[in-house]
N, C-alpha and C positions, 0 to 999 in steps of 0.2 A: 673557387676550388672545384676541380672536376671530381668525378666519382673514382675513389681509389680501387685498386684491384683486389686487395685483401690477401696477398701472398706472405705477409709477415704479421706478427702480433700488433706492431705499431700501425700498419696499414688497416688491419681489422678495427682497431680503435678509431682510426681516422674515419673509416666507413660508418661506424656507429655514431660518431659525432656528426658526420655529414647528414645521416638520416634524422638524427635528433634535432639538428638545426632547422629542418623543415617544419617541425612542430612549434618552434618558437615564434613563428610569424603567422600562424593560422588564424588567430583571433586578435582583435585589437587589445591593447593593454588597458585595463579598466581599474579604477580605484575600487576599494571595497564598498559594497552597498548592500542594503537589505532588500531581499526579494519579497515584497509585500504580498504579491499574488500567492506565492507558496505558503507564506505564513498564514494568509487568510484561509487557505485550504486546510492546513493542519488544525488551526483553532476552530474552524467551522466543523470539522469532523469531531473534534473533542466536545464542542458545544452540543452538537446533535446527539452524540452518545450520552452526554450528561442529562439532557432533557429526556431522552428515552428511558434512561435508568431511573430518573425521578418519577416519571410517569408509571413505570413498571412497579416501583415501590408503592406508589399510591394505589394502583390497581390491585396489587397483591394484598395489601393491608385492608382494602375495603370490600373485596368480593370473595365469595366462597363458591366452590364447585357444588352445584345442586345435585348433580347426578354422580352416582358412584359407578366407576368403571372397574371391570374385573382386571385382576393382575394377570398379565400374560406370562406363561411359563414355557420353558423349553428344556426338555430333558431333565425335568425336576427342579431346575433352577429358575428363580424369578428373573425375567429379562427386562421388563419395563412395565410401568403402570400406564395403561392406555388412557388417553385424554385428548381433548382438542387443543390445537395450537392457539396460544393466546394472541391477542392483538399486539402485545409487546414483541413477541417473537417474529411475527409477520412484518411489523414495522422495522425492527432492527435488521432483519434480513434484507428488506427493500433498501434501507439506507446504505448498508454495506455494499450491496450489489450496485447501487447507484454511484457511489464513490468509486468503486472499482471500474465501472464502465467509463466514467468521466476521466479517470487517470489513464486507462488504456487508450481511449480515443485521443486524449491529449498527447500521449506519447507517439501515437501513429501519425498525428497531424503535425506536431512540432518537433518530433524527435525526442529522445530521452535527454533531458537537461537536468543535471544534478549539480 
């Protein structure tokens, strides 16, 4: 079938079907399968966050701040309590950034596959 001209509703529909037909053969037909690589990424992320959460709970319950920091105020309102960033926060940030970089690089190298 050649490309229709589109001067009537039927020809416009034929043109739509013509364009759609090109997408039917772009990829080979495959049976349903489990993408174990993607599943490993998801559960790896969940496992890493779970371990970090458990570590944070342990650290939070077994340590106390030895130094008292002053409360920062702004225009008479309390804005935040100054204190050092915990190892939990630093590690959690590093893991989230690491996963984000891996996903972005993976999408740049392999394309976005969903």
